[in-house]
Every structure is written in structure tokens, then in C-alpha cells.
SELORO-515830 format. One line per field, with one value per atom (N, C-alpha, C): residue number from 1; atom name; y, x, z; chain. Coordinates in steps of 0.05 Angstrom, whole numbers, plus 5000, padded with zeros to 4 digits. Layout:
REM SELORO-515830
lumvo	(NUM_...)
bafi	(CA_...)
Y	(Y_...)
X	(X_...)
Z	(Z_...)
pase	(A_...)
END
This chain:
REM SELORO-515830
lumvo	(1_1_1_2_2_2_3_3_3_4_4_4_5_5_5_6_6_6_7_7_7_8_8_8_9_9_9_10_10_10_11_11_11_12_12_12_13_13_13_14_14_14_15_15_15_16_16_16_17_17_17_18_18_18_19_19_19_20_20_20_21_21_21_22_22_22_23_23_23_24_24_24_25_25_25_26_26_26_27_27_27_28_28_28_29_29_29_30_30_30_31_31_31_32_32_32_33_33_33_34_34_34_35_35_35_36_36_36_37_37_37_38_38_38_39_39_39_40_40_40_41_41_41_42_42_42_43_43_43_44_44_44_45_45_45_46_46_46_47_47_47_48_48_48_49_49_49_50_50_50_51_51_51_52_52_52_53_53_53_54_54_54_55_55_55_56_56_56_57_57_57_58_58_58_59_59_59_60_60_60_61_61_61_62_62_62_63_63_63_64_64_64_65_65_65_66_66_66_67_67_67_68_68_68_69_69_69_70_70_70_71_71_71_72_72_72_73_73_73_74_74_74_75_75_75_76_76_76_77_77_77_78_78_78_79_79_79_80_80_80_81_81_81_82_82_82_83_83_83_84_84_84_85_85_85_86_86_86_87_87_87_88_88_88_89_89_89_90_90_90_91_91_91_92_92_92_93_93_93_94_94_94_95_95_95_96_96_96_97_97_97_98_98_98_99_99_99_100_100_100_101_101_101_102_102_102_103_103_103_104_104_104_105_105_105_106_106_106_107_107_107_108_108_108_109_109_109_110_110_110_111_111_111_112_112_112_113_113_113_114_114_114_115_115_115_116_116_116_117_117_117_118_118_118_119_119_119_120_120_120_121_121_121_122_122_122_123_123_123_124_124_124_125_125_125_126_126_126_127_127_127_128_128_128_129_129_129_130_130_130_131_131_131_132_132_132_133_133_133_134_134_134_135_135_135_136_136_136_137_137_137_138_138_138_139_139_139_140_140_140_141_141_141_142_142_142_143_143_143_144_144_144_145_145_145_146_146_146_147_147_147_148_148_148_149_149_149_150_150_150_151_151_151_152_152_152_153_153_153_154_154_154_155_155_155_156_156_156_157_157_157_158_158_158_159_159_159_160_160_160_161_161_161_162_162_162_163_163_163_164_164_164_165_165_165_166_166_166_167_167_167_168_168_168_169_169_169_170_170_170_171_171_171_172_172_172_173_173_173_174_174_174_175_175_175_176_176_176_177_177_177_178_178_178_179_179_179_180_180_180_181_181_181_182_182_182_183_183_183_184_184_184_185_185_185_186_186_186_187_187_187_188_188_188_189_189_189_190_190_190_191_191_191_192_192_192_193_193_193_194_194_194_195_195_195_196_196_196_197_197_197_198_198_198_199_199_199_200_200_200_201_201_201_202_202_202_203_203_203_204_204_204_205_205_205_206_206_206_207_207_207_208_208_208_209_209_209_210_210_210_211_211_211_212_212_212_213_213_213_214_214_214_215_215_215_216_216_216_217_217_217_218_218_218_219_219_219_220_220_220_221_221_221_222_222_222_223_223_223_224_224_224_225_225_225_226_226_226_227_227_227_228_228_228_229_229_229_230_230_230_231_231_231_232_232_232_233_233_233_234_234_234_235_235_235_236_236_236_237_237_237_238_238_238_239_239_239_240_240_240_241_241_241_242_242_242_243_243_243_244_244_244_245_245_245_246_246_246_247_247_247_248_248_248_249_249_249_250_250_250_251_251_251_252_252_252_253_253_253_254_254_254_255_255_255_256_256_256_257_257_257_258_258_258_259_259_259_260_260_260_261_261_261_262_262_262_263_263_263_264_264_264_265_265_265_266_266_266_267_267_267_268_268_268_269_269_269)
bafi	(N_CA_C_N_CA_C_N_CA_C_N_CA_C_N_CA_C_N_CA_C_N_CA_C_N_CA_C_N_CA_C_N_CA_C_N_CA_C_N_CA_C_N_CA_C_N_CA_C_N_CA_C_N_CA_C_N_CA_C_N_CA_C_N_CA_C_N_CA_C_N_CA_C_N_CA_C_N_CA_C_N_CA_C_N_CA_C_N_CA_C_N_CA_C_N_CA_C_N_CA_C_N_CA_C_N_CA_C_N_CA_C_N_CA_C_N_CA_C_N_CA_C_N_CA_C_N_CA_C_N_CA_C_N_CA_C_N_CA_C_N_CA_C_N_CA_C_N_CA_C_N_CA_C_N_CA_C_N_CA_C_N_CA_C_N_CA_C_N_CA_C_N_CA_C_N_CA_C_N_CA_C_N_CA_C_N_CA_C_N_CA_C_N_CA_C_N_CA_C_N_CA_C_N_CA_C_N_CA_C_N_CA_C_N_CA_C_N_CA_C_N_CA_C_N_CA_C_N_CA_C_N_CA_C_N_CA_C_N_CA_C_N_CA_C_N_CA_C_N_CA_C_N_CA_C_N_CA_C_N_CA_C_N_CA_C_N_CA_C_N_CA_C_N_CA_C_N_CA_C_N_CA_C_N_CA_C_N_CA_C_N_CA_C_N_CA_C_N_CA_C_N_CA_C_N_CA_C_N_CA_C_N_CA_C_N_CA_C_N_CA_C_N_CA_C_N_CA_C_N_CA_C_N_CA_C_N_CA_C_N_CA_C_N_CA_C_N_CA_C_N_CA_C_N_CA_C_N_CA_C_N_CA_C_N_CA_C_N_CA_C_N_CA_C_N_CA_C_N_CA_C_N_CA_C_N_CA_C_N_CA_C_N_CA_C_N_CA_C_N_CA_C_N_CA_C_N_CA_C_N_CA_C_N_CA_C_N_CA_C_N_CA_C_N_CA_C_N_CA_C_N_CA_C_N_CA_C_N_CA_C_N_CA_C_N_CA_C_N_CA_C_N_CA_C_N_CA_C_N_CA_C_N_CA_C_N_CA_C_N_CA_C_N_CA_C_N_CA_C_N_CA_C_N_CA_C_N_CA_C_N_CA_C_N_CA_C_N_CA_C_N_CA_C_N_CA_C_N_CA_C_N_CA_C_N_CA_C_N_CA_C_N_CA_C_N_CA_C_N_CA_C_N_CA_C_N_CA_C_N_CA_C_N_CA_C_N_CA_C_N_CA_C_N_CA_C_N_CA_C_N_CA_C_N_CA_C_N_CA_C_N_CA_C_N_CA_C_N_CA_C_N_CA_C_N_CA_C_N_CA_C_N_CA_C_N_CA_C_N_CA_C_N_CA_C_N_CA_C_N_CA_C_N_CA_C_N_CA_C_N_CA_C_N_CA_C_N_CA_C_N_CA_C_N_CA_C_N_CA_C_N_CA_C_N_CA_C_N_CA_C_N_CA_C_N_CA_C_N_CA_C_N_CA_C_N_CA_C_N_CA_C_N_CA_C_N_CA_C_N_CA_C_N_CA_C_N_CA_C_N_CA_C_N_CA_C_N_CA_C_N_CA_C_N_CA_C_N_CA_C_N_CA_C_N_CA_C_N_CA_C_N_CA_C_N_CA_C_N_CA_C_N_CA_C_N_CA_C_N_CA_C_N_CA_C_N_CA_C_N_CA_C_N_CA_C_N_CA_C_N_CA_C_N_CA_C_N_CA_C_N_CA_C_N_CA_C_N_CA_C_N_CA_C_N_CA_C_N_CA_C_N_CA_C_N_CA_C_N_CA_C_N_CA_C_N_CA_C_N_CA_C_N_CA_C_N_CA_C_N_CA_C_N_CA_C_N_CA_C_N_CA_C_N_CA_C_N_CA_C_N_CA_C_N_CA_C_N_CA_C_N_CA_C_N_CA_C_N_CA_C_N_CA_C_N_CA_C_N_CA_C_N_CA_C_N_CA_C_N_CA_C_N_CA_C_N_CA_C_N_CA_C_N_CA_C_N_CA_C_N_CA_C_N_CA_C_N_CA_C_N_CA_C_N_CA_C_N_CA_C_N_CA_C_N_CA_C_N_CA_C_N_CA_C_N_CA_C_N_CA_C)
Y	(2143_2163_2179_2180_2194_2220_2242_2269_2273_2282_2288_2317_2333_2362_2376_2397_2413_2434_2436_2455_2480_2476_2498_2486_2501_2491_2466_2464_2442_2424_2426_2410_2400_2375_2363_2344_2343_2323_2298_2276_2251_2228_2206_2180_2160_2143_2124_2097_2077_2051_2038_2046_2036_2055_2074_2093_2112_2116_2135_2162_2183_2210_2218_2232_2241_2267_2285_2310_2304_2310_2304_2331_2332_2355_2346_2362_2356_2379_2386_2408_2405_2424_2425_2404_2389_2368_2379_2405_2417_2431_2428_2441_2426_2399_2383_2382_2377_2374_2349_2351_2328_2315_2289_2271_2262_2257_2247_2231_2213_2197_2211_2212_2225_2203_2202_2182_2188_2167_2170_2185_2184_2197_2228_2238_2267_2277_2259_2266_2267_2290_2294_2284_2288_2280_2278_2262_2259_2262_2270_2274_2260_2241_2228_2241_2235_2244_2274_2289_2318_2327_2344_2353_2366_2359_2371_2402_2412_2441_2453_2440_2449_2444_2422_2417_2441_2451_2473_2499_2503_2529_2529_2506_2504_2522_2523_2540_2570_2578_2606_2613_2593_2598_2602_2623_2629_2606_2598_2575_2579_2603_2609_2605_2613_2609_2579_2564_2536_2522_2529_2516_2524_2549_2557_2540_2536_2519_2491_2480_2453_2453_2474_2476_2477_2493_2496_2469_2455_2430_2409_2409_2390_2395_2420_2427_2418_2424_2417_2387_2372_2343_2332_2346_2338_2342_2365_2372_2354_2349_2334_2306_2294_2266_2259_2273_2268_2269_2289_2292_2303_2318_2335_2322_2324_2313_2328_2315_2328_2353_2352_2375_2401_2399_2423_2441_2429_2444_2463_2453_2469_2489_2482_2501_2523_2516_2536_2554_2543_2560_2580_2571_2589_2612_2605_2625_2645_2634_2651_2670_2661_2679_2704_2699_2722_2739_2726_2741_2759_2749_2765_2789_2784_2805_2827_2818_2838_2854_2840_2854_2875_2868_2887_2912_2909_2931_2946_2937_2949_2942_2920_2911_2891_2894_2875_2866_2840_2829_2813_2821_2807_2789_2764_2747_2749_2765_2770_2747_2726_2702_2693_2712_2704_2694_2708_2700_2673_2668_2642_2619_2623_2602_2598_2620_2617_2600_2603_2588_2559_2555_2528_2510_2523_2508_2519_2517_2528_2515_2489_2476_2487_2489_2499_2528_2544_2572_2573_2556_2557_2550_2530_2523_2547_2560_2583_2606_2610_2631_2624_2599_2591_2594_2589_2593_2622_2641_2669_2676_2665_2670_2659_2635_2623_2640_2650_2667_2693_2705_2730_2724_2701_2695_2690_2675_2668_2690_2706_2726_2755_2758_2785_2801_2787_2800_2792_2812_2806_2807_2785_2784_2790_2802_2810_2786_2792_2772_2757_2770_2757_2734_2733_2711_2685_2687_2662_2646_2661_2648_2635_2649_2638_2613_2614_2590_2567_2574_2553_2540_2555_2544_2524_2530_2511_2485_2488_2464_2447_2460_2445_2431_2445_2434_2409_2408_2388_2366_2359_2337_2312_2297_2273_2250_2239_2218_2191_2189_2163_2163_2139_2136_2149_2164_2179_2160_2157_2139_2152_2136_2146_2153_2178_2187_2188_2171_2171_2198_2208_2232_2256_2257_2278_2306_2307_2333_2342_2324_2331_2341_2328_2336_2364_2370_2396_2418_2411_2430_2435_2414_2417_2434_2430_2447_2476_2480_2507_2521_2507_2519_2526_2509_2514_2539_2543_2567_2592_2589_2612_2620_2601_2608_2621_2611_2621_2650_2655_2681_2701_2690_2707_2719_2703_2713_2689_2696_2676_2672_2648_2642_2635_2648_2643_2616_2597_2570_2570_2591_2593_2608_2619_2635_2618_2630_2616_2610_2627_2621_2597_2593_2569_2544_2547_2524_2515_2535_2528_2515_2527_2515_2487_2482_2456_2435_2444_2425_2419_2438_2433_2413_2417_2399_2371_2370_2345_2329_2341_2327_2321_2338_2332_2307_2305_2281_2256_2259_2236_2227_2245_2237_2223_2232_2219_2191_2189_2163_2143_2152_2134_2131_2145_2144_2153_2173_2183_2203_2204_2223_2252_2269_2297_2312_2332_2348_2364_2370_2385_2410_2431_2456_2468_2493_2506_2519_2518_2531_2561_2574_2603_2610_2593_2598_2599_2580_2579_2602_2608_2629_2656_2662_2687_2688_2666_2666_2667_2653_2654_2682_2697_2725_2743_2739_2757_2750_2724_2714_2698_2711_2696_2683_2696_2684_2660_2663_2641_2618_2623_2602_2587_2601_2588_2570_2578_2561_2536_2540_2517_2497_2506_2488_2473_2487_2474_2453_2459_2439_2415_2420_2398_2380_2393_2378_2361_2372_2357_2334_2338_2316_2294_2301_2281_2269_2286_2278_2301_2298_2321_2329_2355_2365_2377_2375_2386_2417_2429_2459_2470_2456_2465_2463_2441_2438_2459_2464_2485_2512_2517_2543_2546_2525_2528_2529_2516_2519_2548_2560_2588_2606_2601_2617_2614_2590_2586_2599_2596_2607_2638_2649_2678_2688_2673_2682_2681_2660_2659_2683_2690_2712_2739_2742_2768_2769_2749_2749_2772_2786_2807_2834_2835_2860_2876)
X	(0693_0685_0661_0640_0615_0612_0612_0608_0579_0573_0546_0541_0562_0559_0585_0582_0604_0609_0634_0641_0655_0671_0680_0689_0702_0709_0726_0743_0762_0759_0738_0733_0704_0701_0674_0671_0647_0640_0632_0644_0640_0634_0626_0624_0641_0656_0673_0657_0672_0659_0647_0655_0644_0623_0615_0594_0604_0630_0641_0644_0637_0640_0669_0677_0704_0705_0723_0728_0749_0743_0762_0771_0797_0809_0817_0812_0820_0812_0828_0823_0797_0779_0754_0733_0737_0717_0691_0692_0667_0650_0657_0641_0617_0618_0596_0572_0549_0524_0525_0517_0517_0489_0488_0511_0524_0550_0564_0588_0597_0620_0646_0666_0691_0712_0726_0748_0770_0781_0802_0826_0830_0852_0850_0826_0821_0823_0827_0828_0857_0864_0892_0896_0876_0879_0852_0850_0824_0828_0806_0807_0782_0787_0766_0763_0740_0734_0736_0728_0728_0703_0706_0684_0663_0637_0615_0615_0625_0627_0646_0668_0687_0677_0662_0650_0632_0618_0599_0612_0637_0650_0669_0675_0693_0683_0657_0649_0654_0657_0662_0692_0709_0738_0749_0764_0776_0795_0795_0810_0840_0850_0878_0885_0867_0871_0872_0854_0852_0878_0887_0911_0936_0936_0958_0958_0934_0932_0942_0935_0945_0976_0987_1016_1029_1017_1028_1028_1005_1002_1020_1023_1042_1070_1077_1104_1107_1086_1087_1090_1075_1077_1104_1116_1143_1163_1160_1179_1174_1148_1141_1131_1139_1134_1104_1088_1059_1045_1051_1040_1012_1004_0980_0956_0933_0908_0898_0883_0874_0856_0840_0822_0838_0864_0880_0879_0878_0878_0854_0831_0806_0804_0813_0813_0833_0856_0877_0868_0855_0846_0825_0807_0787_0801_0821_0835_0850_0865_0881_0863_0840_0822_0814_0808_0800_0824_0847_0872_0880_0877_0884_0864_0839_0819_0825_0832_0838_0863_0883_0908_0903_0886_0880_0865_0851_0837_0854_0879_0896_0891_0876_0869_0889_0899_0918_0907_0906_0895_0917_0924_0945_0932_0941_0930_0946_0968_0982_0998_1002_1016_1039_1048_1068_1093_1103_1129_1126_1104_1100_1099_1085_1083_1110_1125_1151_1169_1167_1184_1175_1149_1138_1138_1135_1131_1149_1175_1193_1190_1184_1181_1156_1134_1109_1112_1127_1132_1148_1168_1184_1166_1149_1130_1112_1102_1085_1099_1124_1139_1142_1147_1148_1120_1099_1072_1067_1076_1072_1086_1109_1123_1107_1095_1079_1055_1042_1018_1026_1048_1057_1063_1076_1083_1058_1039_1015_0995_0992_0970_0980_1006_1016_1009_1003_0996_1016_1028_1046_1031_1028_1015_1035_1025_1042_1053_1074_1088_1069_1048_1030_1015_1014_1000_1016_1042_1056_1045_1036_1025_0998_0981_0955_0958_0976_0980_0992_1011_1022_1001_0982_0960_0944_0939_0925_0941_0967_0984_0983_0982_0981_0954_0932_0905_0900_0914_0907_0929_0942_0961_0946_0956_0943_0949_0927_0931_0921_0921_0913_0884_0872_0845_0826_0807_0788_0766_0763_0742_0715_0695_0668_0663_0656_0651_0621_0609_0580_0569_0548_0534_0553_0574_0593_0581_0564_0550_0534_0520_0504_0522_0545_0564_0574_0582_0592_0571_0546_0524_0519_0521_0517_0539_0564_0586_0582_0572_0567_0546_0524_0503_0514_0531_0543_0559_0575_0591_0574_0552_0534_0522_0515_0503_0524_0549_0570_0578_0578_0586_0563_0539_0515_0512_0518_0515_0508_0498_0491_0514_0521_0543_0532_0543_0534_0546_0528_0537_0546_0540_0549_0575_0585_0610_0635_0656_0681_0695_0691_0703_0690_0664_0651_0661_0665_0676_0703_0720_0746_0743_0725_0720_0710_0690_0677_0698_0714_0734_0755_0763_0783_0772_0746_0734_0731_0725_0723_0748_0772_0797_0804_0795_0799_0784_0759_0743_0755_0767_0780_0803_0820_0843_0834_0812_0802_0792_0777_0766_0788_0811_0834_0852_0846_0862_0890_0893_0920_0929_0955_0964_0959_0952_0947_0973_0972_0996_1002_1028_1036_1051_1047_1060_1071_1079_1091_1069_1072_1053_1050_1072_1071_1052_1049_1031_1002_0995_0968_0963_0983_0980_0974_0987_0982_0952_0942_0914_0895_0901_0883_0880_0902_0901_0886_0889_0877_0849_0842_0816_0803_0795_0784_0758_0740_0714_0718_0736_0741_0754_0771_0784_0763_0743_0722_0706_0702_0687_0703_0730_0747_0747_0747_0746_0719_0697_0671_0670_0682_0683_0700_0722_0738_0722_0705_0688_0668_0656_0636_0649_0674_0687_0696_0698_0706_0733_0751_0779_0797_0817_0835_0849_0849_0862_0889_0908_0934_0932_0953_0954_0953_0967_0967_0939_0925_0898_0879_0881_0865_0871_0897_0904_0891_0891_0880_0850_0837_0809_0802_0818_0814_0815_0835_0838_0813_0804_0780_0755_0752_0728_0730_0754_0757_0748_0754_0745_0715_0703_0674_0662_0675_0665_0668_0688_0693_0682_0669_0657_0637_0640_0620_0627_0648_0655_0674)
Z	(4657_4677_4666_4683_4674_4689_4674_4685_4692_4716_4724_4730_4732_4737_4728_4711_4704_4725_4734_4755_4744_4723_4706_4679_4662_4636_4636_4657_4658_4682_4697_4721_4721_4727_4728_4752_4762_4783_4768_4774_4759_4779_4767_4782_4766_4781_4768_4765_4757_4751_4776_4800_4824_4837_4820_4829_4851_4853_4873_4860_4875_4865_4865_4844_4841_4826_4834_4819_4798_4773_4751_4738_4733_4719_4691_4672_4644_4626_4607_4589_4574_4579_4564_4572_4593_4600_4611_4619_4629_4609_4583_4562_4553_4556_4545_4563_4552_4567_4584_4609_4627_4628_4634_4638_4612_4613_4590_4599_4582_4588_4578_4596_4589_4586_4563_4561_4581_4592_4612_4601_4575_4562_4564_4569_4571_4600_4619_4647_4657_4667_4676_4704_4722_4750_4762_4783_4797_4827_4841_4870_4882_4900_4914_4942_4954_4982_4985_4964_4967_4982_5002_5018_5001_5005_4990_4991_5013_5016_4994_4990_4970_4941_4937_4911_4903_4923_4917_4911_4921_4916_4892_4881_4858_4835_4828_4806_4811_4836_4842_4842_4839_4840_4812_4808_4782_4775_4749_4741_4745_4741_4746_4775_4793_4822_4828_4817_4822_4812_4789_4778_4794_4805_4822_4848_4859_4883_4878_4854_4847_4846_4834_4831_4859_4877_4904_4919_4918_4933_4920_4894_4881_4892_4893_4903_4932_4949_4977_4981_4965_4968_4958_4939_4931_4954_4967_4989_5013_5019_5044_5039_5016_5011_5012_4996_4994_5021_5036_5063_5063_5042_5044_5030_5043_5033_5009_4991_4967_4972_4993_4999_5003_5009_5012_4987_4964_4939_4938_4946_4944_4966_4990_5012_5007_4996_4990_4967_4947_4925_4934_4952_4963_4979_4994_5010_4991_4971_4953_4939_4930_4915_4931_4956_4973_4981_4984_4991_4968_4944_4920_4917_4922_4920_4941_4965_4986_4979_4967_4960_4938_4919_4898_4908_4930_4942_4963_4966_4985_5014_5018_5045_5055_5079_5091_5118_5123_5148_5161_5185_5200_5222_5224_5244_5270_5270_5294_5305_5289_5299_5281_5263_5244_5257_5277_5289_5303_5317_5330_5310_5288_5267_5253_5248_5237_5254_5280_5299_5301_5301_5305_5280_5257_5232_5210_5213_5192_5164_5163_5137_5123_5138_5126_5117_5133_5125_5099_5096_5072_5047_5051_5029_5023_5044_5040_5026_5032_5018_4988_4982_4954_4941_4956_4946_4938_4954_4948_4922_4917_4891_4868_4871_4850_4844_4866_4862_4847_4854_4841_4811_4806_4778_4761_4772_4757_4755_4776_4778_4779_4781_4782_4807_4828_4853_4875_4888_4910_4936_4949_4975_4997_5019_5041_5056_5072_5087_5106_5116_5135_5122_5096_5082_5085_5091_5095_5119_5139_5163_5156_5140_5133_5116_5097_5080_5096_5115_5132_5149_5159_5174_5158_5132_5115_5111_5108_5106_5131_5154_5179_5182_5173_5176_5158_5135_5116_5112_5134_5133_5126_5106_5097_5117_5128_5148_5137_5110_5098_5090_5087_5079_5098_5088_5105_5115_5141_5152_5151_5152_5155_5185_5190_5218_5221_5238_5242_5251_5237_5245_5247_5231_5234_5228_5208_5202_5225_5239_5262_5285_5288_5309_5304_5279_5273_5276_5269_5273_5303_5319_5348_5359_5350_5360_5352_5327_5318_5334_5340_5357_5385_5395_5421_5421_5399_5396_5393_5378_5375_5401_5417_5444_5461_5461_5478_5469_5443_5433_5431_5431_5429_5401_5380_5353_5335_5311_5291_5272_5266_5248_5220_5200_5173_5163_5159_5150_5121_5106_5078_5075_5097_5095_5093_5083_5079_5106_5125_5151_5164_5159_5170_5155_5129_5114_5126_5132_5143_5171_5187_5214_5212_5196_5193_5183_5164_5153_5174_5189_5211_5231_5239_5258_5246_5220_5205_5209_5204_5206_5235_5253_5282_5290_5281_5287_5274_5251_5238_5254_5264_5280_5305_5317_5341_5335_5312_5304_5299_5289_5284_5308_5330_5354_5349_5331_5325_5347_5352_5372_5364_5383_5377_5372_5353_5349_5374_5378_5402_5394_5409_5404_5430_5429_5452_5469_5496_5514_5509_5500_5495_5474_5453_5431_5441_5458_5468_5488_5504_5524_5511_5488_5474_5465_5455_5446_5469_5491_5515_5525_5524_5534_5515_5489_5470_5461_5463_5454_5475_5497_5520_5513_5498_5491_5473_5453_5435_5449_5468_5484_5500_5511_5526_5508_5483_5463_5457_5453_5447_5469_5494_5517_5519_5512_5512_5490_5467_5446_5454_5468_5478_5497_5514_5533_5518_5496_5481_5466_5456_5442_5461_5487_5507_5502_5493_5489_5494_5512_5517_5491_5485_5461_5469_5450_5455_5455_5465_5465_5437_5419_5391_5379_5384_5373_5384_5410_5422_5409_5404_5392_5364_5348_5321_5322_5341_5345_5352_5369_5377_5352_5335_5310_5292_5288_5271_5284_5310_5323_5323_5325_5323_5295_5274_5248_5246_5258_5258_5273_5296_5312_5299_5281_5268_5240_5231_5204_5201_5179_5174_5186_5202_5216_5197)
pase	(A_A_A_A_A_A_A_A_A_A_A_A_A_A_A_A_A_A_A_A_A_A_A_A_A_A_A_A_A_A_A_A_A_A_A_A_A_A_A_A_A_A_A_A_A_A_A_A_A_A_A_A_A_A_A_A_A_A_A_A_A_A_A_A_A_A_A_A_A_A_A_A_A_A_A_A_A_A_A_A_A_A_A_A_A_A_A_A_A_A_A_A_A_A_A_A_A_A_A_A_A_A_A_A_A_A_A_A_A_A_A_A_A_A_A_A_A_A_A_A_A_A_A_A_A_A_A_A_A_A_A_A_A_A_A_A_A_A_A_A_A_A_A_A_A_A_A_A_A_A_A_A_A_A_A_A_A_A_A_A_A_A_A_A_A_A_A_A_A_A_A_A_A_A_A_A_A_A_A_A_A_A_A_A_A_A_A_A_A_A_A_A_A_A_A_A_A_A_A_A_A_A_A_A_A_A_A_A_A_A_A_A_A_A_A_A_A_A_A_A_A_A_A_A_A_A_A_A_A_A_A_A_A_A_A_A_A_A_A_A_A_A_A_A_A_A_A_A_A_A_A_A_A_A_A_A_A_A_A_A_A_A_A_A_A_A_A_A_A_A_A_A_A_A_A_A_A_A_A_A_A_A_A_A_A_A_A_A_A_A_A_A_A_A_A_A_A_A_A_A_A_A_A_A_A_A_A_A_A_A_A_A_A_A_A_A_A_A_A_A_A_A_A_A_A_A_A_A_A_A_A_A_A_A_A_A_A_A_A_A_A_A_A_A_A_A_A_A_A_A_A_A_A_A_A_A_A_A_A_A_A_A_A_A_A_A_A_A_A_A_A_A_A_A_A_A_A_A_A_A_A_A_A_A_A_A_A_A_A_A_A_A_A_A_A_A_A_A_A_A_A_A_A_A_A_A_A_A_A_A_A_A_A_A_A_A_A_A_A_A_A_A_A_A_A_A_A_A_A_A_A_A_A_A_A_A_A_A_A_A_A_A_A_A_A_A_A_A_A_A_A_A_A_A_A_A_A_A_A_A_A_A_A_A_A_A_A_A_A_A_A_A_A_A_A_A_A_A_A_A_A_A_A_A_A_A_A_A_A_A_A_A_A_A_A_A_A_A_A_A_A_A_A_A_A_A_A_A_A_A_A_A_A_A_A_A_A_A_A_A_A_A_A_A_A_A_A_A_A_A_A_A_A_A_A_A_A_A_A_A_A_A_A_A_A_A_A_A_A_A_A_A_A_A_A_A_A_A_A_A_A_A_A_A_A_A_A_A_A_A_A_A_A_A_A_A_A_A_A_A_A_A_A_A_A_A_A_A_A_A_A_A_A_A_A_A_A_A_A_A_A_A_A_A_A_A_A_A_A_A_A_A_A_A_A_A_A_A_A_A_A_A_A_A_A_A_A_A_A_A_A_A_A_A_A_A_A_A_A_A_A_A_A_A_A_A_A_A_A_A_A_A_A_A_A_A_A_A_A_A_A_A_A_A_A_A_A_A_A_A_A_A_A_A_A_A_A_A_A_A_A_A_A_A_A_A_A_A_A_A_A_A_A_A_A_A_A_A_A_A_A_A_A_A_A_A_A_A_A_A_A_A_A_A_A_A_A_A_A_A_A_A_A_A_A_A_A_A_A_A_A_A_A_A_A_A_A_A_A_A_A_A_A_A_A_A_A_A_A_A_A_A_A_A_A_A_A_A_A_A_A_A_A_A_A_A_A_A_A_A_A_A_A_A_A_A_A_A_A_A_A_A_A_A_A_A_A_A_A_A_A_A_A_A_A_A_A_A_A_A_A_A_A_A_A_A_A)
END
């Protein structure tokens, strides 16, 4: 395994024998000057098909946070039979880092959907509750109950659907959707922000499901109705995106698009 970029002391961006990029974890592998060859005996685990967006944010994530995210996803995959895609680790670590910072400052953010998510996704909620205990044990920070909903949403977003297909011009599609949302909301969206990363990643997996012709997830009409009433502008954006995709979206999918678009709309406020 050849390291081509050090991401932190224990994580490196590498290429394997087939010249495929891979994120490698291993104690101290990020100390050496790159490029360098890393013996496989020093590598604890590898991750293929990691979004370039997450590769770029790994150096900004505290190593304890990253290891906690690994522990959480390992636990989730044990409970749910390897259901979750590898990118969940990096998306979850990014979320946990900001949640911990907010908690230390005494800031609490409620997404207002905790009860709906508890009813719709009891398994994911149970995993999220276990995740909060791991976070408190490793970092000494007790996150509020509302964080179970946020972590559950990440679990829902990153269900592993097998080998990731190549989606033609996907980056261009996501950019076109973003421009459409900007026009509809009358604001500029920060492409470097974490809320945009979450939105783009969610759309990435949505496009993958469509490319594979997989059935859309389904939820309760009440969940969508609550969002339609409270987030009319964001709902209008989600329906426009549905029109551009040219595929009917389930009520659950529309609901989560509304959530992501709402975060984009409220960024910086």
C-alpha cells in the first residue's frame, strides 16, 4: 500500500496495487513523509469509495472523534448485519465533532422531529442512544436527547446498498440541483459548508438508488405533512428536485430532502 497523503497521525490516503484510492487506518502511518510504502501489517483497516468531500475534512476531525465514529459504526453493523456504508464513519465523525463543540458551549439545537423519528425508526434510535453513551465515555460530553434523532438520520442516510456504481456527471447534477435551490430560496449556498456536504452526500446516495432501480424507502404521511406545513419553501425545492430527477420520490425521501434543504437555508443564521 502506497501512502500519497497524510490525513492525520493514524490515517493516510493511499493507492493499492490496482491504483485505487483507499483510506487506510493504522497507528502512526501518517507520520512518514509521502509518498511512501506502508507494510500491510501496519494497516488496521481500509475504506474504499470514500467521498472526496470527506477525504478533505478528515484532517480537521479530532482523532478521538474519528475513532468514536468507527466504534459506533462497528457496533451498528454488528446489530444490523453490516447494513451501513463506510462513508457513514466520516459523515458521523463530522457531525459528532460539531455536536460536541455545541454542547461544550451550552448550545442545543432541536430538529423538532424526535418523536416522529422514534416512532418510524426504533432500531436506528436504539443504536443512536448507544452512540451517545460511547461519546460520553470517550469524550466526557453528554449530548442531549435530541441528538439521537440527528444520529438516527445519519444511519438512515448511509444504508449500505452494495457496490457503488459510477453515476455519469453526478457532480454536475448535484451542482445543477444546488443552483436550482439557490434560485428558489433566493440565497447563496456555501459549497464548503458541512450542511452542503450532508446535502450533496444524501443526493449522491439518492442518485445511486435510482441508478440501481432500487425501491424507494417509505414512511408515514404524517411525517411529511408536518414538514410541508412548517417548511413550505423547502418543500417547494424538494418537489422541484423531484421533477428534475424525473422519478417519483417516496414521502420519506421527500421528508429527508426537506430536512437537508432546511439546513442549507438556515446555514449561517
